[in-house]
C-alpha positions, 0 to 999 in steps of 0.5 A: 499499499505504502509502496503503491502510494509512493509510486503514485506520487512519483508518477504525479510529480513526473507528470507535473514538471514534464507538462508545466516545466519550471512552473511545475517545479515551483508549484510542487516546491510550494506544495512541499513547504505546505507539508503536502506530501510532495518529496523534493527527493523526487522532484529535484533529481528529476529536474536534474535529469532534465538538466542532463537532457538539456531541457532545463538550466540548472541555476534556474531549477535551484533558484525556482525550487528555493523560491517555491520553498520560501513561498510555502514556508512563508505561508506556514510561518504566517498561520503559525504567527496569526494563530499562536494564541489559540494554538497556545491555548489548546496546548495549555487546555490539553496539557500537552506542554506546560507553561514552563516549557513554553517559556523555556521554548520561548527563551530557547528560540530567542537565542537559537531560533535562527540557526535552528531554522537554517539547519532545519532546512537542511533535514528531511521532514524537519525542513517542511515543518520548521516554519511552524515553530518559527512562526509560533515563537516569533523568529524574526521574519526577515531572518527567517526568509533569508535563512530559509532561501539559503537553506532551500538553495543548498538543499535544492542544489545538492539534489538537483546536481545528484540528478544531473550527475546520475542522468538516466539512473537518477530514479535509483537514487530515490530509495536511498533518500527514503532511508533518511526520511525513515531515520528522521521519523524514527527519531521523532517517534522515539522523542514522542514515546519518551515524552509520553512515558515521562508524563506518565511517570510524573 
């Protein structure tokens, strides 16, 4: 079921980029940053393959992909910033996180928020969700936008170049990228289980 779903998503990505060209790359990267399951690990290596075929320009692909990521990330940032009070109220009501932890997170993001945003853009899965805490904890918008673009540029450059170098073998790279996703999901699951166990003990 999961493999079939991934195959369908990959087929959709190839169809969009093939028919819309650069606009397809831009739209898919916006969707990815809006946390819609559109893996850049498929989009950008395929775009790199099209660079290999001479149909795309590699610099244009990287800039367009980074811009798409930025647009999607700014939307998520705005949503988190706009509705942060309501979200904080729900968190407190459901006792998901205590006031002490929230205050600690505020102070932590004040001093380390920018570096977290930048490094988060370079990690699978994390890169699409980092906009929410950045908006919630009011990370500087101009710095958030700049670091998001730079991080997305680096990420996009790496994946596009890999696809370009791989040429006709670009599709064989996708399973290896998936392994990093599984690793990140595993770390997140362990962190959630640990937090639940800690609260039960308390």
